[in-house]
N, C-alpha and C positions, 0 to 999 in steps of 0.2 A: 222814680229811679233815675239816678244820675246817668246822663249820656254825654259822650265826648263828641263835640262838633268841631269842624275844622274850616278855616277860611284862608285863601290866598288870593292876591289880586290877579295873578296870572294863571293861565292854564293852557296846556298844549299836550297832545299825545306823546311827544318826545321830550317833554320837559321833566327834569329830574324831580323837582319839588312836587309837581302834579302827580307823578307816579308814586312818590313817597306818601302823599296824602291818601291816595286810593289804596295803597298797600296797608297803611295803618288802619284805615276804615275797615278793610277786609278782616284784619286780625282782631280788631275790636268787636266786629260783628260776630265772630266765633264765640265770644263770651258775653254777648248781649249788651255791649256798652257803646255801640257805634251810633252816632248821630249822622247827619248829612255832611257832605263836603260841598262847600259853597265858594262862589266867586262872584264878581260883579258882571262878567260878560262871558257866558259859557261858549267854549269852542264847539263847533257843530259836530265834530267827531266824538265829543264827550257827553253829548246830550243823553240824559238818563242815568249817567254815573256821577255827574256834578250838577248842582242846582244853582239858580240865582240866589245869592245870599239874602236872607231876610232876618232881621234882628228879632222879629216877632215870634219866630219858630223856637226860640230858646227860652227855657224857664230858669228861675233863680238857682235851682240845684244842678243845672247843666254846666259843663265846662267847655269853653270855646278856646281851641288852640289856634292862635293867630300866627300864621306863617308869614314871615316878613323877609323880603330880599330886595325890594326897590319901592318905587312910588306906589301908594295905594289910593286910587281915585275915590273910593267910597269909605275912607277912614272914619268919617263922621258917623255913618250908619253902623260900622263895625263896633266902635267904642261905645255906642249908645245901647248896645244889647244888655238886657238886664240879667246877667249871668256871671259866673266866675270866668276869669280870663287869664290865660297863660300865653306868653310870647314864645313862639318857636322861631329862633333866629338862625337864618341861613347865611349870614354875612352879606355885606353889600360891597361890590367892587369899588375901589377908590376912584373918585372922579378923574384923578391925574392919569389913569390908565387909558382914558378915551381921548382920541385925537379930534382934530377940527371937523372931520366928516361925521363924527358920532355925537353931535350936539344934542340930539333928541334924547339919546340914551344917557348922556352925561347929566342933563337936567333931571331925568328920572331918578338917577342914583343920588343926586344931591337932595332931591325932595325926600327920598327914602331915608337918608340920614336925618333930615329935619323932623320927619314923622316919628323917629325913634324917641325923641324927647317927649313927644305927646304920649306915646305908648308907655313910657316909664311911669307916668302917674296913673295909668289905667289898669295895667296887668298886676296880678298877684305874685308873679314869679316868672321865670324864663328857663327854657331848656335850649341847648345849642348842640349842633353837630359835633363840635370839638371844644377842647379847653381853650384853644386860640380864640374862638368866637366868644366863649364865656368871659375871657379876660377883657375883650373889647366892650362887652356890655357892662361889666363892673366898672371899667374906666369911665363909662358914660352915666354912672350913677345907679345902675340897676342893682337890686339885691335879690337874694335867694335864686341864684343862677346855677343850674346843674347841667354839665355836659352829658348829653344822652343822644346817641345817634339813632335817628328814626327814618333813615333815608331809603333803605332797600333790604330785600331778602338776599343778601350777598351769598349766603350759604346755599340757596336754591338756584343760583344762576346757572351752574353747569347742567342742571336738569331741564332748562328751558328749551323749547324748540328753536332751532337755528337753521340757517342756510349753510350748506356745506360748500357752496361755490368758492368762497374765499380761500379755502385750503385744499380744494381738489384741483391742484395744478401740478405741472411738471417742472416748475422753475427751481433752480438751485439758488435760492435767495436767503438772505438773512432779513427777516421782515421786522421792521421797526414800526410801531403803532403809536399814535397820539390821538386822543379824543378830547375835543374842546372847541368852543366857538372860535372862529377866525378873528383874532384881534391881537394887537402887538404884545399885550402883557402875557399872552399865553405862550409866547416864545417860539412860535413855529419857524421864524426866520433863523433862529439859532440851530434848530433841528436840521434844517436844510443844509446849513453850513457844516454840520458835523458829519454828513454822509460820507465824504471821502475818508475821514479819520476812522470811522467805524469799519469801512471796507478794508482798510489796512490792518485793523486789529483782528478781524475774523477771516480774512482771506477769501471772502465771498462777495458776490454782488449784493448790494443792499437795496431793499425796496422800502421806502418810507411812505406810509399811508397817514394822511391827515384827515381826520374824520370830525366833522362839525360844521354847523351852519355859518354863513357869512352875512347874515341879515344886517348886521351893524358893523361890518368890517370889509366893505367892498374895496376901499382904497388899500387896505393891508393885503387883501387877496391879490390885487394886481401887483403889489410889491413882491409878494411871495413868488408869483409866476415869473416876474422879472429876475429875481434871484436865481430861480431854478434854471432859467434859460442861460443866464450869465455864467453859471457854474457848469453848464453842460450836463445837467442832471435830469433832463426832461423825461428820460426813460426810467428814472429811479424814484421820482416823487409823484405821488398820486394824491390829489385833493378831491375827496369823494363827496364832500358835503355831509349833510345830515342824512342818516340812513335808518331804516326800520330796525327795531331791536333784533329781529332774527338775523339780519345782515351783520349787525354789530357783533353779535355773539360769535358768528362765524369768523369775523376778523380777529377777535380775541383768540380764538382757537388756532388761528394760523400764525399769530404773532410770535416771534422769537424773543422780542424785548419790547417793553413799554417804556418810553422815554418822555419825561415831562420837564420842560424848561419854564413852566408857568411861574410868573412872579407873584401871583396872588391866588391862593386857594384857601377859602374858608374851611373847606374839608377836602374835596377832591374825590368825588364819587368814582370817576374812571380809574383812579389809582387802585381803589379797593376792588372794583370789577376785574381789573387785570390780575390782581393777586388771587381772586377767587378762581379765575380760569387757569391759574398756574403759569402766568407770564411773568418772568423776572422784571421787576420795576426799578427804573433808574429815574430819580426825580431831584430837581433843584431844591436845596434847603431854603424854603421861602414860606412865609405865613404859616398855615397849619399843616404843611406837608409832613414834617418830621413826626408830629403827633399822630397824624393819620396812619403813617406807616408803622408806628409803634415798635420800632426796632427791626422790623422786617424790611425787605427791599434794600436799595442802595442809594444813599443820599449823595448828591453832588454839591460841591461848594461853589461852583462857578459854571457858566455856560461854555467853558473852554472845551473845544472838541477833543483835545488830547486827554483831558481828564475823563471824559465819557468813554473814550476808546480804551483807556487803561482799566477803567472799572468793568467794562464789558469783558475784556480779556481775562480779568481776574475771576469774575463770577463764572464765566464759561470755561474756566481752566480744566475742571474735571466734571464728570457726570455726577459723581456722588456729592460734590460741593454744590452743584447747581440744584440737585434734587433736595438737598437740605434747605437751601434758600426758598425754593418753591413751597416746601412744607411749612416753613415758618410763616411765609406770606399767607398761605391758606388758613392757618390757625388764626392769624390776625384778622383776616376777612370774616371768619366765623364769629369772632368776638364782637365785630361791629354789626352783625346781622340783626335784623329787627326782632327776631325771636329771642335774642339775648338781651335786647334793649327794652322791649315792652314791659317786662317786670320792673325795670328801673323807673320807667315813666309812671306806672301805676303806684309804685311805692312813693315816688315824689309827690303825686297828687294826694295820696292817703295822708302823708305827713303834713302837707300844706293845708288841707281842708278837713282833716280828721275823718276821712272816709275809709272804706274797706274794699276798694276796688280790686286789690290784689287777690282777694279771696276767690274771685271768679276765674282765675287762671288755673289751668291744670299743670302741675309741675312737669317740666320737660326733662326727661332723663339725660344725664350728662353723656357726651359721646364716649363710646367704649375705647376709642383709640386703636382698635384692632384693624388690621389691614383689610381693605376692601378690594374686590375684584370687579373689573369692568370688561365685558366682552363686546367688542365693537365689530360691526360688519359681518353678520352671519354669512357664511360662504354660499355660493350658488350650489344647487343640489348635487351637481356632478363634479364639483371642483375639489372635493375632499374625499380621501379614501373611505371606503365603507368601514364603519366602526370608529373612525377618528373622532367624530363629534361626541359619541357616547364616552369614549375613553377620556377625551379632553375635558368633558364636563365633570367626570369623576375627579380628575386631577384638580380642577378649579375648586371643587367643593372641599378638597382636602387641604387647601391652603388656609391654615389657621382657622378652619371652620367658619369662615366669614361669608357674608351674603354674596351672591353672584348677581351682578347687574348687567342686563342685556341692553346695550346702547344702540344708537342708530346705525343703519346700514350705510357704510360709506361708499358702497358700489352702486347705489340706486341713482337714477336720474334726479337732477336737482329741480324737479318740477314744483316742489312745495317744501316748506320748512321741514327738516328732518325731525322725527320724533325724539323726545328726550329719553332718558334712561328709564327702565321699567320699574326701578325702585329708587327711593331717594338716595342721593349720594352725599355723604358727610365729608365736606372739604377739610374738616378738622382732623380726619384720620388719614393715615397713609393709604395709598391706592396703587394697585397694579393693573395695568391695562393690557389686554390681549386683543390684537386685531387680526382678523382673518378675512381678507377681502379678495374677491375675484378680480377687481380692478384696483391694484394696490396703490396706496399713497401713504407715506410715512408721516404726514403732517396732520395736525388737528386732533391728536389724541388728548383725552382729558386727564388720564392718570398721571401720577408723578414718576412712576417707574413704568416704562413703556416697552412692550414686547410686540413683535409682529411675526406672524407666520408668512413666509414667502414661498410661493410655489411657481417660480418662473417657468415659462414654457420652453425656453431655449437654453443655450449653453452659457449665456451671460445676461445678467440683469441690466435693465436700462441704466445708463450712467446717472440720469437725473434721480432715479429712485435710490441708487447707491449713495449719492451725496445726501439725500434726505435722510436715509437710514443712519449714516455716519454722524450726521449733525443732530438728529432728533430722537433716536431710539437708544435703549439700554441693552437690547439683545434681540436676536433673531432666532426663530424656531423654524426648523425644516424637517420634513419627513423623509429621511433617507440620506445616505452618504452622498448621493449625486447632488442633492440640494446644498449640502455643505460645500461641495466642490464648486458649484456655481457661485456661491457667495464669495468663496476665496478667489476664484478667477475674476470676479467683478470688482474686487477691491473693498469689500465690506470689512470694516475695522472694529465693529462691536462684536462681543461674544456670540458665537453661533452654536446652538444646541440642536443635536439630532434627536428628535422624539419619534415615538412609534407612529407608523402610518396607518394604524388600525389593525394590522395583521397580528399584533400582539394581544389584542383584545379577544375575549372569548368569541369564537367563531360559531356561526350557525352550523348545524349538522350538515356535512357535505352530502350532496346528492349521490346516490349510487350510480356508478358509471353504467351507461346503457350497454346492454349486451349486443354483440354483433348481430346484425340481421333485423334490429328494431327500427331501422331506418338509415338514411344516409349518414355519413360521417360529417359532423357539423363543425366548421371553423367559424369562430366569432372574431370579427375585425371591428374595432371601435375607432371611429374617425373623430378627432378632436377639433378639426377645422384650423389647426395651426399650420402656417405655411411650410414648416419644416418636418411635418410628420410624413411617414412613409406609406400612407394609405394607397396612393396610386401605384407605388412600386410593389406592394403586396398584391394588389389586384392583377398586375401584369404577371407576377410570378405564379399566381394561382392559375391564370389562363394558360400559361406555358406548361404548367405541371399536369393539368387535367383536361379531359374532353367531356363531351356531353354524355358519353356512355359511362363515365365514372360515377360511382354512387357517393358523391360528395356534394355539399352545398356550403357556400360562403355567405354568412349573414353579416351584412355591414350595418352597424349601428351608427347611422349618419346624423342622428338628432334632427333638430328642426331648422338648423342653419343651412340655407341653400348655398352659401359661399364656399362650402367645402368642395363643390363640383363633383361629388361622388355620384349623384344620380346620372349626370351626363356621361361619365365614364362607364357606368354600369349599362346604360342604354346602348352604348357603342359595343360593349362586350356581347350583349344579348343579340345584337344584329349580326354578329359574326357566325359563320357556320361552325358547327361542332363545338360551340362554347359551353363550358361547364356552368352549372346553375349558380346564380348569384341572387340574393334577396336583400333588399334595402329595408331596414327598420328605421322609420322616421319619427319614432316616439322620443320624448324628452328623456335623456339618459339619467334619470334620478337614481339614487342608490338602490332603491327597491327594484327598479327596472334593470339595472346592471346586474344585480344578484340573480334575477330570474333568467336573463340572457345567458349568464355564465353557467348556470345549472343546466340549461337546455343544450349547451354546446359540449363538444368533446375536446376542443383545443381553442385557446384564446390568444389572439395576437394584439397586445396593447399598442396604442400609438407610441411612437418614439419621441414625440415632443408634444407640448401643450399641457394645460393644467390638469388633465384628467388621467395622466399616466399612472400615478400611484393608485388612484381609485380603481381603475380597471384591473391592474395587477393584483391588488389586495382582494378584490371581489373574486377573481379567478382562483387565487390560493384558497380563499375561504370556501369556495365551492368544490375544491379538490380537483380542479381541472388542470390540464397541461397548459403551460405558458410558453409561447414561442417568442424569444426576445433576442436582441442583438448581443453579440459576444463582447462588445466593448461599449463603453459609454451608456450602459443601460440604466435607466432611472428606476427599473424594477429592482427593489432592494428588500425582499421579505426577510423577516427575522425568524419566522416560525417555520421556514423551509417551504418546500413545495416542489412539484414536478416541473422542471424547466428544461427546455432544449435551446441551446444557444446557436445562433446563425452567424456565420462569418459576416463581418461588417467593417466599414471604414468611416473615417470622418471626411466630410466634404463641406464646402462653404455654405453658409446659411442662405436659404432662399427667401428669407423674410426681409422685405424692403426696409423695415423699421429696426432691423437687428443692429446691435452695437458692433463696432469694429472688432474683428477677431472672432466673431460668432461663427459657430459651425454646427453641424448636425450629424446625426448618425445615418448612414445609408447602408441598407442591406446589400450583401452580394446577391444579386437576383438569381443567379444560377444555383447558388447554395441554398437560397430560400426555397426555390422550386423543388430541389432535391429533398429538403427537410419536409416540405408539405406532403410530397409523395410518400416518403418513408413513414410519416406520422399516420397518414390515412390508411396505409397498409399494415400498420401495427408493428413495423420494423424498428421504429424509433420511439420507445415509450417515454423518453425523457429521463434525465437523472434527477434523483431526489436530492435537493439541496438542503443539507442539514441546517438546523437553526444556527445562525451566525452569532458569534459572541459580539456583544456591544463594544464598540471602540470607546476610547477615552472621550468623555464629553457627551456621550449618547445616553439617553434615558427613555424609559417609557413615559407615556403621558402621565401616569400616576405619580411620577417623580418631578413634575414641573415645579412643585413647591420647593424642591431642593435647589433648582436653578434660581428661583426668586431669592431664596435665602443666600445663595452664593453671591448674587449680584448686590444684595443689600449689605453684605458683610464689608466692613472697611478694608480697602486694599491700598497699599502705598502707590503713589503716583511716580511713574518713571518719566521724568521731565525730558530726558534727552536720550536718544539712541545713538551710540557710536557705531558708524558703519564704514567699512573699508570697501571701496569700489575698485576692483582690479580689472582693468581693460586697457586696450591699446591707447586710448585717448588721441585718436587721429580724426581727421575729417572724412574718412572713407565710409564705405557702406556698413562697416561694423562699429560705428560710433554710437549706437543706441544706448549702451550702458553708460557711457560718459554723459550723454544728454540727460538721461534719467537721473543720474547721481547729481548733476549740477542743478536739477530742478528741485532738489530737496532743500527746504529752508534751513538757515543756520541755527534757528532757535531750537526746534524740537529734534534736530539731527546734527550730529557732529560728523561730517563726512570727510574722509581723507581719500584723495584720488591717487591711486597707485598705477602709474602709467608705464608703458614700455619705453625703453631708452631710445628706440629708433623713431619715436614720434615726438622728439623734443621740440622741434621747431613748429609743430602744428598745433600745440596745445597751450592753454593758459599756464601762467607761472605757478598757479596753485597746485599743479599736478607734480607729484614726486616721481621722478623717473627711477624706478627701483628694479626693473627686470628687463631681461632680453628674451625675445621669442625662442622657445625650445632650448633654453640654456640651463634647464634644471632649477629655475628660480622659484617655482610655485610653492613647493613645500616650505622654503624659507620664508616666503611671504605669509603663509598660513601660520607658521610659528611666530612670526612677528605680530600677527593679529592677536594671537593668544597671549603673548607676553605683554602686549600693550592694552590688553583687556577690552577689546572691541566686543560689542554685542552681536554684530552681524557682519557678514561678508557677502557682497554681491559680485559675482564673477562673470565676466564676459568671455566665453570660451569659443574660440574658433580653431579650426584644425591646425593652423600654423602657429598658435600661441604657445601651447604647452605640450610637452611630451606626455603620453598617456600615463606612464608609471609615475612620473612626477606629479601629475594632476591627481591621481588616485591617492597617493601618499598624503598630499596636502589636505584633501577632503577628509581623509580618515583622521588626521590630526585635529581638524576643526571639530569634527563630531565628537571625538573623545572628550574634548574640553567644552562641549555643549555650546559652541558658537553657532548661531543661526546662519544657515548657508542657503543661498539661492543661486542657481546657475542659469545664465542666459546662453543658450546654445545658438551661436550665430548660424545663419543659413549656410548649408554646405554648398560649395561651388559645384558647377555643372559636372565637373569631372571628379567630384569628391564623394559621390553617393556611396560607392563601395566602401571607402574609408570610414564614412560616418556609420554605415551599417556594421562594420567590423568593430568600431569603437563601442557602439551600443551593445552589441552581442557580448563583448568581453567585459564590459563594465556596467551592465545594467544594475547589478546589485549595489554598486557604489552610488549610482545616481538615485536608487530607491531609498538610500539612507539620508539624503539631504532633505531639507525642509521643502524645497520646491524647485522645479525646473521650468524655465520659460523658453518657448520656441517661437519662431516667427513664421513657420510654414506648416501647412497641413501635411506635407510629406514627412517632416520630422515628427509631427504629432502622431501620425499613423505608425511610423517606425517605432516610436516609444511605446505606443499602445500594443504593438505586436510583442513587445518584451514585458508586458504586464505593468507598465509604468504610467498608465493613463491618469490614475488618481493623483499623481504627483505633478502632472504637467499642465501648464497654462499656455494657451495660444496668445501671444502678446503682439499687439499691433506694432508695426514699424513706426518710428517717430518721424513726424513731419515738423520741420522747423517752425517754431512759433514766431512768425514774423507778421508785422502789421499789414492790414488790408489798405492798399493805397489807391487813390483816385486815378483813373486812367488818363483823363484829359489833362489834368493839371501836370502830371508827370511828363506828358509829351511836350508841353510847352517848355518846361524846365530843361528837358533833355535835348530840345531842338529837333524832335522827330516830327514827321508829317502829321498834320491834324486832319487832312482831307482824304485819307485813305487808310486801309488796314495795315497794321504792323505785324509782321511775322518775325518771331525770334527763334534762332537756332541755338541750342545749348549743347556744347560739345564740339568735337571735330566736324567742321562743315563739309559734308561730302559733295563732290562736284554735281551729283545728281540733283541735290536740293537747289543749287543755283540754276541748273537747267530747268527744273520744275518751276522755280520762281519766274524765270523768263517766260515760260509758257503761260503763266497765269496773268501776265501783264495786260493781255488783251481784254480780260474781264475787269481787272483793277489796275489801271495805268498809274494811279497815284500811290500804289502800295509800296512799302519799304520792307527790306529784309535786314535784320540786325543779326550779325554773326558774333556770338559771345563765347569765349573760351572759359570753361568752368575751372575753378581752382583745382579740382580733383584730377585734371588731366593737363596740367600746365606744361609738362615736359613734351607732350605730343602736339599741342596746338598753340604754341606761343605765337605763331603768325600764320597767315594763310599760305598754303603751298602755291607753287607756280601754276599748277593746273587751275586752281580756283581763280587766281588773278587773271589768267588768260580768258577764262569763261566770262568773268565780269566785264572785261574789256570787249570781248567778242560780241556780247549781247547789249552793249551800251548801258550797263547797269551801274556805272560808277556813281551816279547821283542818286541811285535808289538802294544801294547796299551800304550799310554802315558796319564796319568791322572793328572789333576791339583788338588792339595790337599787343595785349598782354593778358595774362590769366586774371580773371575777375573773382573777387571774393563772393561768398554766398549771398551776402546782403546786396551786392551790386547786381548780381544776376536777378535777384528778387525784384529790384526796382525796375529793371528792364522788362521782366516778365509782366509786372503789373501795368506797364505802359503798352503792352502788346495785346493784340486780338487773338493770336494763336501762337503757341509755343511748339516748336518741332524738336523732338529729341531723337537724333539720329542713332542708328544701331552701331554695332561695332565693338562695344564694350561687353563686359560680362553682364549676366542677368542682375547681379547684385548692384553693380555700378549703374546700370541703366535705371533700375528701380529707385536707387537713391537720387539720381538726377530728376526723375519724374516727381518724386515726393517733394523735393525742394521747389520744383516748378509749381506744383499744385498749391503750395503755400500761398502763392499769389492769387489763387482762385481764378485761374484762366484756363481755357481749353488747351488740351495737350494732344498732339498728334505724334504717335510713336512709330518709328521705322524699325522694322525687324520683328521676328516672330517670337523670340524667347523673352518674355516679360515676367516680372515678379507677379505672383498670383494676386497680391492685394491691390495692385493698380489696374489689373485687367478690366474690371467693370467700369472704370471711370475715364479711360483714355480712348481716343479714336486710334485706329490702327490702319496704316496704309496697306491695302491688300497686295500692292506691288511696289517694289522699291525703285523702279526705273523712273525717269523724269515724268513720263506721261502718267504713271500711277500716282506719283507724289502730287503732281499738279491737280489731278482729279480729286484726290483726298482733301487737299487744301481748299479747293474751290467749293467742295460740298459743304464744308464748315463755314468758310467766310461768306459764302453766298446765301446763307440761310440764317435769318435772325432767330427763328425758333431753335435751330441747332446750337447757335452760340449761347442763347439763354439757357438751354438745357445743359450744355457743357459747363457753364459757369455754376449752375446749381449743383451739378454732380461734384465739381471740385470743392464747392463750399461744404457739401455733405461729407465728402471724403476727409477733409481736414478735421472736422468736428470729432473729438474723441481720440485724436492721434497726436496731439502736441506732446512735448516732453512732460508737461505737467499732468496731462490726462493719463498718459501711460504710467507716469510715476505713481499716480494714485492706486493703480492696480498692484504695482510692486510694493508700495507702502502697506497696502492692506495685508498682503501675505507676510511681510516682515513683522508688522505689528502684531498680527494674530499669533505668530510663532513666539515673539518675545513676551507677550502678555501671558501666553500659556506656560512658557518656561519659567517665568519669574513670579507669576501670580500678582501682576500689577495692572493698573489701568494707565491709559495714556491721556494726555491733554486732548480736549475736544478739538481744538483747531491745530492739528498737526501740520497742516499745510498753510497756516495763516500768513506767514511772512511772505509767501509768494516766491517765485523763482529768484534765486540770488543773482546779482549781476555777474556777467561773465568777467572773470578777472583779466587784467591786462597782462601781457606777456612779461612785464617787468616787475610784477608784484612779488613781494617776499614769499618764500616758501613756508617759513615758520613764523607763527604769531608769537607775541610776547609770552603768553602763558606756556605754550609748547616749548619755547626756548628755555624758560626756567625749569620745566620738567626735565629737559635734556640735560641741563647743567646739574641738577640734583642727582639724576641717574648716573652721570659720569663720575661725580664726586663721591657717591655713596653716602651722602649726608645732605642736610639742608644747607643751601649756599648762604654765605654771609651777606650782609647788606651791601658791602662793596662789590661782591661778585654779582649780586642781582642787578646793581646799578650798571655794572659793566655790560652784562648781557642785554639790558634794556637799551643802552646806548648803541651797542653793536647792531641790534635789530632795527633801531630807528634810523640808522645812518644810511643815507643814500638809497640807491636802487640795487636790487640783488639779482645776480645771474642765477636763475633757478637751476639750470642744468649743472653748473659747476658746484653749487652747494650740495645738491643731492649726491654727486660723485664723491665729494669730500666726506660728508658725514656717513656715507655707506661703506667707506674703506676701512679696513682693519688698521692701517698705518695711522690714519687720522685719529681714530679712537685712542690708540695707544699714546699718541702725542698729546692728546687732550688730557688723558689721565695724568700724564707727567706734568703738564702745564695747562691748567684750566683756562688761562687767559687766551689760549688759542681760539676759544669760542668767538673772540672778536673777529676771526676770519670770516664769520658769516656775513659781515659787512664788506662785501666785495666792491671793487671799483664800479662806479655807475656805468652800466652798459644798457643802452637803449636797443633792445632786440628789434623793435619795430623799425628803427632807423637803419640798423644793419641790414635788414632784409631788403630794404630798397636799393642797396648797393649790389654790385655784381662784379665777378671776375677779380682783377687785381685790386680795384678800389675796395672790395669787401675784405680781401686778405690784409691789406694795409691797415684798414680800420680795426680789424680784429687784433693785429699786433699792438696798436695803440691802446685799445680799450681793455684787452684781456691781459697782455703781458707788460703793458706800460712802457713800451719802447718802439722805436722804428724798426721795421722789418729789414732783415738782410736779404740780399738778392738771391742767395742760395735757398733760403727758407721760402721766400716768395715763389721762386721757380718750382720748388717741390710741391707747394700747395696748388699752384696753377695747373700742375699735371692732374690733380684731382678733378678740376673743372673740365679737363679734356676727356677723362675716363668716365665721369658720372654726370647725371643730370644736375642742373644748377642747384636745385634745392638740396639734393643729396650731398653735393660738393660742399655747400655751406655748412651742413651738419658735420661733415668730416673735419673741416677746419676748426670749428668750435670744440669738438670732442678732443682732437689731438692737442690743441693748446691748453685746455683746462686739465688734461690728464698728464701734461708734460712735467718732467722733473723741475724745469725752470719755474713753472708756475707754483708747484708745491714748495720748492726749496727757497725761492727768492721772493716771489710776489706775496705769498701768505705771511711770512715773517715780517715783510715790510709793512703790510697792512696792520699787523699787530702793533709794531713800533709806532706807526703813525697814529693809531687810535689811542695809544697810551700817551703820546706826546700831546695829542689834541685835548685830552681830558685833564691834563696836568698831573697825572699820577706818575 
């Protein structure tokens, strides 16, 4: 009987040809056709699987497959075998690709080419991995050459065991992978060069992993490391060498893109492996690459980084487009798999030798093409509600009646390669993945449509997880409305579906309530171990409610985790006299155990945080037991109803040290909880039966998960850009967060117009349109403008002094009628404005409930809104910290001329005399210390110079050489530089809580310790700043010395500052706002959004002299005024007008917002040229003061010298107002004057006409 033997000169456990031979032998062995696999020198790790080749082992009827890729040392023995011979050609790398250091390899490949001529006269035919290799053989005189890929079981790769370590991480990275040996022709140097361009395209940090050995490329490896260091990419490029297959498969699963710049690939096995794992492939069109990809993947015409960046941006534009590419790639990988190729090989041999080898094959059924389901990461026993698993399994079985594949557990320790899928996965068919993990990670899923159930324990998901979800998932499943709110509050931008938590599944028969007198009244308290749960508060309330004589018992299901600390608290309770009974159940809280505990109890108190909340509540409802839950923020959300009693509660700051900024938790009112416990035990509070709640839009039972999948698969239009109007003051004060967030939105996916207040004209960039005045009744007109100009969304920064309540309400109503997405940011109420805020919320809660979302900055406002039933609409938003660079302390001191041999203390704000006294007292400990007194821009009118008292104190204590004082107000960036050069920053009191909080946040951006003076501080900065217990000189000195004299305190303070800034930059906060806006727009319009909606990064801050209107907006304005399309001449005129000179933003906005101007333009469209105003450098004007400023304004704005009467009148403004306010008055009066409108504007028009020859 004919056997098929194989030979190759080389063999290694990680060698692709070696593994291909072993795989082919295994497949041939299934049908009884396999001979041995031979080589001339067997690798020790392959002994028993590969043999020393012997020509004597083959008979004349056998077939020897001679694999050839380089020099064959025993070619004489191979060709002497008395059998049929077929060449299997794997291509030989061209000698020119090897450098001077690779002479041994170069000689080997040259000899390999020489031996091809000898094999040509020996073999009866040849098969090749690709048509490219087949053509190479034909050109060398071979005949009967067939392209047949026999390299791998690509279709079975996703089922292989792998290590999960590569994708089980918390990094927000775009992972680029390349697999191939280290040598110049593989193009790794071009990949390193492309990293910055990729980062610009995706808006995320890139991690480039180069996987492959450098046995013959040591010189090139050194060059790659030099390139990496030269480009500053040491933390972005990882050269991991050759890795085991299990590790490699984990890398494929983590990769976002596979990029190859290889100049020579006879086939390119890693290209197909990447396609099989669902990784988008980008490859240079070279050698056989295009044929290997077969129309899938993305071909590159050059190693230009910008071409690659553009290709990645296009492929990743939408999820549906990306999914389509992945499915085409997987279909191509399946075509190249050995089970598809083996019949071709046997048919080739049958034809060549007149055999019937194909008859031994059992026909493989064609893939059905039906959707497959993969379930990854079975949850921990207690992390999922009772009944959820069963209901979810029914739902999966209902999806197209396709098989369910149970994949590896992503939450298990990475002690060994994770198991593969339980049933074979066909990569040729579409697949849907569901992941449900106790330790969530959104990376590494196999399916091409990826869903994940999230069950976060707190009020906000980790930011790293949210970024992974937004970049890598198609949808999120949550069990309950609270879960949907957590996703929204965290910035999740993919569709979120609320599915049943198990309470909708058929419940087991409820246990009959125990009759009174059968034993004590049993409370069940389940401890989840989460830092924010209220277990200890419930224990304290229970102790205060009952005594030892009461017939009650509290059973605490504490589980096996000792970190909950429950046992220690219970031990202390038991030691107290007259304590009520408490029992600790230390068994694992499996679903069965929870059900039994609930049936044995009379009332159940679920934890208020942690992953088991829904499980406990659902088990209690299923058992028919009373549930005691918070009145607000409860994660208990049964749909089948149940007996529930609600306890007064409030929101407090999260106690979880790993919580995200803005995280909070529910806290019981302990007195009310004790009252409820007593009433329940006495039978006076049976609890109200909550009827079955109607499902909200987007909610579904588990059985309808198939509908969600179908909805995600259905084609949806892509909304490339969202037009958003941001209405805020646009000043640099404490209420500037909306402006910072709006400026952080990139210009590509968002078209943002900044509508600022007129009284902030001098403090904001020129891109801001000054359209409204505080409390002047402008808000409704702004909302009408947003509707008329077809904006998609409006973001409103509301503070008590901005808009009158009735005007605000009318505007919101107009937006909602016209289906404009509206989000309101409620600025922090001032200390004396709590009553006014409460009155506003009481009177207008219904209007706020109608908007898409409300953002607040404080827990006080969150609790106020919760009292009015608005909690589901409210998100606690972190205050923005300026996104400024981290600067080196020592280098800055040298540049600034500050002392290098002593600590530097910086004071930001008005320097109180007590601080100077305190600094004098500290000199005994630090004689070389320096004090820097910096006046911040926000208080320039108050602290332009040191007052006489401070000067006298400096002279009295001989501090003239140790105190450095700024003699003018400093900009934020200047204060940041000084803070970075300091060891300690002191923020004196005296301002409002909001002002002091803003100053502290700006200072923390430098990552330096902060000492705050004063008791009233913003709640977000309280945990990270040191506070002087006393504000007198002795108290201040003691506080400063306690920090400066302790290296551990300084290091700890630096770390706290670093942690505080993380997650609070404008871009970080904008991601939360963007998530809410995009969810609302997608839901309203039935669209999907580009994947990289923040890819462009924060736009540069516009200069104060930039034009207000761009060219396109100018043309739109012209068309709107004319009521028709403008002529070519009119278009050319507006283009020239907008391109000419520098524009005075304030004057332009005043002009185009006035009725008179619009009427004039209707009569004479050429007046649009007035948009090109005289060149006015606002930055230059600001540097002037007093009379010099007034005279310059006459010249620049009115185009003439000032008269003495006018100058005197304007100078009186400087006498009555602060300098900055006086400057604003001068500009406003001049640009609104009849002289300007009647004389200057027409002159500009005439000049512009004369200038263009018209």
